[in-house]
C-alpha positions as CSV (number, residue, x, y, z in Angstrom):
1,M,100.0,76.7,123.6
2,A,98.8,75.1,120.1
3,A,97.5,78.7,119.2
4,T,100.4,80.9,120.4
5,H,103.2,78.1,119.2
6,P,102.0,75.9,116.4
7,I,105.4,74.5,115.9
8,P,106.1,71.9,118.8
9,Q,108.8,72.0,121.1
10,W,111.9,69.8,120.2
11,F,112.0,68.2,123.7
12,T,110.4,69.1,127.2
13,G,112.5,70.6,130.1
14,S,112.7,73.3,132.2
15,Q,113.1,76.9,131.8
16,Y,116.4,76.9,132.4
17,T,116.9,73.7,130.0
18,Y,115.5,75.6,127.5
19,R,117.9,78.7,127.7
20,V,120.6,76.3,127.9
21,A,119.7,74.9,124.2
22,A,118.8,78.0,122.9
23,S,122.0,79.6,124.1
24,I,124.1,76.4,122.6
25,L,122.3,77.0,119.3
26,K,123.1,80.8,119.1
27,Y,126.7,80.6,120.4
28,G,127.9,77.1,120.0
29,P,130.2,75.4,119.6
30,V,130.7,76.8,123.4
31,A,132.6,75.5,126.2
32,R,130.6,74.2,129.0
33,T,132.5,76.7,131.6
34,T,132.0,79.5,129.3
35,L,128.3,78.4,128.9
36,A,127.9,78.6,132.5
37,K,129.3,81.8,133.2
38,M,127.1,83.2,130.9
39,L,123.9,81.8,132.1
40,G,125.1,81.8,135.9
41,L,124.8,78.3,136.7
42,S,126.9,76.0,138.6
43,Q,129.1,73.6,136.7
44,G,126.9,70.8,138.3
45,A,123.6,72.1,137.4
46,L,125.0,73.0,134.1
47,S,126.3,69.3,133.9
48,R,123.0,67.8,134.7
49,I,120.9,70.0,132.0
50,T,123.6,69.1,129.0
51,S,123.9,65.3,129.9
52,D,119.6,65.1,129.5
53,L,120.1,67.1,126.1
54,I,123.0,65.1,124.9
55,H,120.5,62.0,125.8
56,E,117.6,63.7,123.9
57,G,119.9,63.9,120.9
58,V,119.6,67.7,120.9
59,I,123.2,68.7,121.4
60,E,126.6,67.0,121.1
61,E,129.9,67.3,122.1
62,L,132.6,68.3,119.6
63,P,136.2,67.9,119.4
64,P,138.4,70.5,121.1
65,A,139.6,72.0,117.7
66,E,136.3,72.2,116.1
67,G,135.1,74.3,119.5
68,S,135.2,78.2,119.2
69,G,135.2,78.9,123.5
70,G,132.1,80.6,123.3
71,K,131.0,83.6,121.0
72,P,129.9,86.7,122.9
73,A,126.7,86.5,124.6
74,S,123.8,89.2,124.5
75,V,122.4,90.5,127.9
76,S,119.7,88.2,127.7
77,E,121.7,85.2,127.9
78,L,123.8,86.4,131.3
79,G,123.2,86.1,134.6
80,A,120.9,88.8,136.5
81,G,123.4,89.8,139.0
82,A,125.3,92.8,136.7
83,S,124.2,95.5,134.7
84,K,123.7,95.0,131.0
85,S,126.8,96.8,129.7
86,A,129.2,94.8,132.6
87,T,127.6,91.6,131.2
88,L,128.2,91.9,127.5
89,S,131.6,92.9,128.6
90,A,132.2,90.1,130.8
91,A,130.8,87.7,127.9
92,A,133.5,89.1,125.3
93,G,136.4,88.7,128.0
94,L,135.0,84.8,128.6
95,A,135.2,84.2,124.9
96,A,138.5,85.7,124.6
97,K,140.2,83.6,127.7
98,A,138.5,80.6,126.5
99,G,140.4,81.2,123.4
100,A,143.5,81.9,125.2
101,E,143.5,79.0,127.2
102,R,143.3,76.8,124.0
103,R,146.2,78.6,122.7
104,R,148.1,77.5,125.9
105,G,147.2,74.1,125.5
106,R,144.1,73.5,127.8
107,P,141.7,72.3,125.1
108,Q,138.0,71.7,126.0
109,T,135.5,69.8,124.5
110,A,132.6,72.0,123.2
111,L,129.0,71.8,122.7
112,A,126.8,72.3,120.0
113,V,123.2,71.8,118.7
114,C,122.9,68.5,116.4
115,A,123.1,70.2,113.1
116,D,121.7,67.2,111.1
117,A,119.5,66.1,113.5
118,K,116.7,68.0,112.0
119,T,115.8,69.7,108.9
120,F,113.4,72.6,108.4
121,I,111.8,74.0,105.5
122,G,111.5,77.7,105.1
123,I,109.1,79.6,102.1
124,K,108.7,83.5,101.6
125,V,105.4,84.4,100.0
126,H,105.6,87.3,97.5
127,T,102.9,88.8,95.9
128,N,103.0,86.6,92.8
129,S,105.2,83.7,93.6
130,A,106.8,82.2,96.3
131,V,110.2,80.8,97.0
132,A,111.5,77.8,99.2
133,T,114.5,76.2,100.8
134,A,115.4,73.8,103.3
135,V,118.0,74.2,106.0
136,N,119.6,72.0,109.1
137,A,119.3,72.9,112.6
138,H,122.1,75.5,112.3
139,S,120.1,76.9,109.6
140,R,122.5,76.3,107.1
141,V,121.0,76.1,103.6
142,L,120.9,72.4,102.4
143,I,119.3,72.2,99.1
144,E,118.9,74.6,95.8
145,S,115.9,76.8,96.1
146,H,112.6,76.2,94.5
147,E,110.1,78.7,93.3
148,R,106.3,78.4,92.0
149,A,104.4,81.2,90.5
150,L,101.0,81.6,92.5
151,T,97.9,81.1,90.2
152,D,96.1,83.6,92.1
153,Q,96.2,85.4,95.4
154,S,93.7,83.5,97.2
155,P,94.2,81.7,100.7
156,A,93.5,78.4,98.6
157,S,95.8,79.0,96.0
158,V,98.6,80.1,98.2
159,V,98.3,77.0,100.3
160,S,98.4,75.0,97.1
161,C,101.8,76.7,95.9
162,L,103.4,76.1,99.6
163,C,102.5,72.3,99.5
164,E,104.2,71.8,96.2
165,L,106.9,73.6,97.3
166,T,107.0,71.5,100.7
167,A,106.8,68.4,98.5
168,E,109.9,69.5,96.2
169,C,111.9,70.4,99.0
170,S,111.1,67.1,101.1
171,Q,112.0,65.2,97.7
172,D,115.5,67.0,97.8
173,L,116.0,66.0,101.2
174,A,115.3,62.7,100.9
175,A,117.3,62.4,97.9
176,Q,120.4,63.2,100.1
177,G,119.7,61.1,102.8
178,L,119.0,63.7,105.2
179,A,116.1,63.7,107.8
180,A,112.5,64.5,106.8
181,P,111.4,68.1,107.8
182,T,110.5,68.7,111.0
183,A,108.4,71.8,110.2
184,V,107.5,74.6,107.8
185,G,108.1,78.3,108.5
186,V,106.3,80.7,106.2
187,A,107.0,84.2,105.9
188,L,105.1,87.1,104.4
189,A,104.7,90.9,104.6
190,G,102.0,91.6,106.9
191,H,100.5,91.3,110.2
192,V,100.5,87.8,111.9
193,Q,99.0,86.8,115.3
194,G,100.1,83.7,117.3
195,D,102.6,82.7,114.4
196,A,99.4,81.3,112.8
197,I,96.7,84.0,111.8
198,V,97.3,86.5,108.6
199,T,95.2,89.6,109.7
200,F,96.8,92.0,107.1
201,S,99.0,91.4,104.2
202,P,99.2,94.4,102.0
203,F,100.5,92.5,98.9
204,L,97.9,89.5,98.9
205,H,94.8,91.3,99.7
206,W,93.2,89.3,101.8
207,E,89.9,91.0,103.3
208,K,89.7,88.7,106.3
209,P,91.8,86.8,109.1
210,V,93.3,83.8,107.3
211,D,94.8,80.8,109.7
212,L,97.3,80.2,107.0
213,A,99.5,77.8,109.5
214,A,96.5,75.4,110.1
215,M,95.6,75.6,106.7
216,V,99.4,74.8,105.6
217,S,99.7,72.2,108.2
218,A,96.8,70.5,107.0
219,A,97.9,70.2,103.5
220,T,101.5,68.9,104.1
221,G,101.0,67.3,107.1
222,L,103.9,69.4,108.9
223,P,103.6,71.7,112.0
224,T,103.8,75.0,110.4
225,G,104.4,78.7,111.5
226,V,103.5,81.6,109.8
227,F,105.6,84.9,110.5
228,N,106.5,88.4,109.4
229,D,109.1,88.8,106.9
230,I,111.3,91.1,107.9
231,D,111.1,90.0,111.7
232,S,112.3,86.9,110.2
233,L,115.2,88.1,108.5
234,L,115.9,90.0,111.9
235,V,115.6,86.3,113.9
236,D,117.9,84.7,111.2
237,A,120.6,87.5,111.5
238,S,120.4,87.5,115.7
239,W,120.3,83.9,116.1
240,F,122.8,82.7,112.7
241,G,124.1,86.0,111.3
242,P,125.6,89.3,111.9
243,G,123.6,90.1,114.8
244,V,124.7,87.5,117.4
245,G,125.5,88.6,120.7
246,L,124.7,92.4,119.9
247,N,123.0,94.4,122.7
248,A,121.1,96.1,120.0
249,F,120.4,95.0,116.4
250,A,118.2,96.8,113.7
251,I,117.2,95.9,110.2
252,I,115.9,98.4,107.3
253,T,114.5,96.8,104.0
254,M,113.9,98.4,100.9
255,G,112.3,97.3,97.6
256,V,108.4,97.4,96.9
257,G,108.1,98.4,100.3
258,V,110.3,99.7,103.2
259,G,110.5,97.5,106.3
260,Y,112.2,98.3,109.8
261,S,112.5,95.6,112.9
262,L,114.8,96.0,115.9
263,A,116.2,93.2,118.1
264,V,116.9,94.1,121.7
265,H,119.2,91.7,124.1
266,G,118.9,89.1,120.6
267,S,114.9,89.4,120.9
268,P,112.7,91.3,118.4
269,V,111.2,94.1,120.2
270,D,107.4,92.9,120.8
271,Y,105.1,95.5,119.8
272,P,101.5,94.7,118.4
273,D,101.4,97.3,115.7
274,K,105.1,97.0,114.3
275,S,104.0,94.9,111.3
276,Y,101.9,97.7,109.9
277,G,104.9,99.2,108.2
278,L,105.4,101.9,110.6
279,A,108.6,103.1,108.9
280,G,107.1,103.4,105.3
281,H,106.1,107.0,105.9
282,I,108.9,108.7,108.3
283,P,109.9,112.2,106.5
284,L,113.1,112.0,105.1
285,D,113.4,115.0,102.3
286,P,111.4,117.8,102.3
287,N,112.1,118.1,98.3
288,G,111.2,114.7,97.6
289,P,108.2,113.1,95.8
290,Q,104.9,112.9,97.1
291,C,103.2,109.5,98.1
292,I,100.1,108.1,97.5
293,A,98.8,109.4,101.0
294,G,100.0,113.1,100.3
295,H,103.2,112.7,102.2
296,V,106.1,114.8,100.5
297,G,109.5,112.9,101.0
298,C,108.4,110.2,103.1
299,A,110.3,106.9,103.3
300,Q,108.4,105.8,100.7
301,C,111.0,107.3,98.1
302,L,113.0,104.5,98.8
303,T,110.6,102.2,97.2
304,T,110.9,100.9,93.5
305,D,107.5,102.4,92.3
306,S,108.5,105.7,93.9
307,I,112.1,105.7,92.3
308,A,110.8,104.6,88.9
309,Q,108.4,107.5,88.9
310,E,110.9,110.0,89.8
311,Y,113.5,108.7,87.4
312,S,110.5,108.9,85.0
313,Q,110.2,112.7,85.7
314,M,114.2,113.2,85.5
315,I,114.3,112.0,81.9
316,G,111.2,113.0,80.6
317,H,109.3,110.0,79.8
318,E,108.0,106.8,81.3
319,A,110.1,104.4,82.9
320,R,110.2,101.2,84.8
321,F,112.6,100.2,87.8
322,S,114.3,97.8,85.7
323,D,115.0,100.6,83.1
324,F,116.4,102.6,86.2
325,E,118.7,99.5,87.2
326,R,120.0,99.2,83.8
327,D,120.9,103.0,83.4
328,V,122.6,102.9,86.9
329,R,124.6,99.8,85.9
330,S,125.3,101.4,82.5
331,G,126.5,104.6,84.1
332,A,123.9,107.0,82.7
333,S,124.4,110.5,84.8
334,L,120.5,110.7,85.8
335,A,120.4,107.6,86.9
336,T,123.4,108.1,88.8
337,R,122.4,111.3,90.3
338,L,119.1,109.3,91.2
339,V,121.1,106.7,93.1
340,S,123.2,109.5,95.1
341,R,119.8,111.3,96.5
342,T,118.4,108.0,97.3
343,C,121.4,106.9,99.3
344,F,121.3,110.1,101.2
345,R,117.5,109.7,101.8
346,L,118.6,106.4,103.0
347,G,121.3,107.4,105.2
348,T,118.4,109.8,106.9
349,L,116.6,107.0,107.8
350,I,119.6,105.1,109.0
351,A,120.4,108.0,111.3
352,I,117.1,108.5,112.5
353,V,117.1,104.5,113.4
354,A,120.3,105.0,114.9
355,N,119.8,108.4,116.8
356,L,116.3,107.0,118.4
357,A,117.0,103.0,118.6
358,M,120.6,103.1,119.2
359,P,121.5,99.8,117.8
360,D,124.8,98.2,117.7
361,K,124.6,97.6,113.9
362,I,122.3,98.1,111.3
363,M,121.7,95.8,108.5
364,V,119.9,96.8,105.1
365,A,118.5,94.4,102.8
366,G,115.8,94.0,100.0
367,E,115.3,94.1,96.4
368,T,116.7,97.8,95.7
369,A,119.8,97.1,98.7
370,F,122.1,97.1,95.5
371,I,121.6,101.2,95.0
372,V,123.4,101.3,98.6
373,Q,126.5,99.2,97.4
374,L,126.7,102.1,94.1
375,G,126.3,104.9,96.8
376,T,127.7,104.4,100.2
377,D,129.5,107.8,100.0
378,S,126.3,109.3,99.9
379,V,124.4,107.0,102.5
380,R,127.5,108.2,105.2
381,D,126.6,111.6,104.3
382,G,123.0,111.2,104.9
383,I,124.0,109.6,108.1
384,N,126.3,112.3,109.3
385,H,124.1,115.2,108.3
386,Y,121.6,114.1,111.2
387,R,124.3,112.7,113.6
388,H,126.2,114.7,116.2
389,S,130.0,115.0,115.1
390,Q,131.0,113.3,118.1
391,C,129.1,110.3,117.6
392,A,130.8,107.2,116.7
393,P,130.2,106.3,113.1
394,V,127.2,103.9,112.6
395,R,128.1,100.4,111.4
396,F,125.9,99.2,109.0
397,D,125.9,96.0,106.4
398,I,124.5,95.6,103.3
399,V,123.1,92.2,102.3
400,D,123.0,91.1,98.6
401,H,119.5,90.6,97.6
402,D,118.4,86.8,97.3
403,W,115.1,85.6,97.8
404,Q,116.6,82.3,99.3
405,L,117.9,84.2,102.3
406,W,114.3,85.2,103.0
407,A,113.4,81.6,102.9
408,K,116.0,80.6,104.8
409,A,114.9,83.2,107.4
410,A,111.5,81.6,107.4
411,A,113.1,78.3,108.4
412,S,115.2,79.9,111.0
413,Q,111.7,81.1,112.8
414,A,111.2,77.7,112.6
415,I,114.1,76.3,114.5
416,V,113.8,78.9,116.9
417,R,110.2,77.9,118.0
418,H,110.9,74.5,117.7
419,I,114.1,74.8,120.4
420,S,113.1,77.7,122.6
421,P,109.4,78.3,123.8
422,V,110.4,80.9,126.3
423,D,112.2,84.3,125.3
424,C,115.9,83.5,125.6
């Protein structure tokens, strides 16, 4: 268990106890009646479980005015007796009914995870630096982010940097009189086994597996989990953000690389090879640039290096991505043309994801997501070009780039592991 889950559980209990706690974390504040119906539990069984969780200091009762009556639940949170579509509709109906009862003057106390009982540190590792922040048990950011450069990319150097960032975040928490951190979550681009061992990291260039979780834990004295960065964004959105309650939710990231991840019923799809950049070479444009693998117009055309190279060819001299960004913001015609072209290509990728994975919503994030905000019409054109005319419009959100969000997402992974050892 320690190798699989290096972050210890908040409490010990039955599978139902963990499911109740996880549901309260994800959907709370939530009324007991709504929660019981979501999970298919009797009021008596739920009362016993919640009493234990209150006694353990995991959850608390909130005054009626603070309760939401429950958010729409995902399929995995509901009883097994109904179909998936029926249970989703039922969950939404329960939330609506709870809200109507409050309006009719039937207030109920609501249950929520004790937000300030625990704090967690999240760190996002880049090629040459790392960014850290700290959150409470609701994954609400508590401090300003900290950033440190990596002296080199060796495991020892990375661990030293992460240890310093952890100390700085811990000092900030102590200065505010907040709880000491319970655990550290580390997110990076690459493949991670058992939330601990990095077996592949394209930007750190490690030649053999590294048990980064054990190394950071030994250096900081705190339980540490290591996670894929895009999966971390997905978990953060599915538990604390726009993906809560959705049947299926996908993330596409664009920047130094291209990433993709999918959650179904609130949980990331578990596929052993998914963190090897599987979306990075999907064909998007037969007239697009050639990637280093020889593919013409694959998804690498959405990366910063490819965009800079294509822009250089358009203007007739070498340009960096920062030059392209400057020209975009100043309204240069060739830069604007490349924005439209890039956004159409992204729309093609979104259409592929929407057509095959059929998510309820897609979130677009990453260093170059600002391009999407400047060319949403072209994104829609790309989507519509590869979607049936009778299909509903694809719902997508564009997230402003902020490395603190990625660090927060690493902390969210630690929270979820701490409260939920089972697939809730």
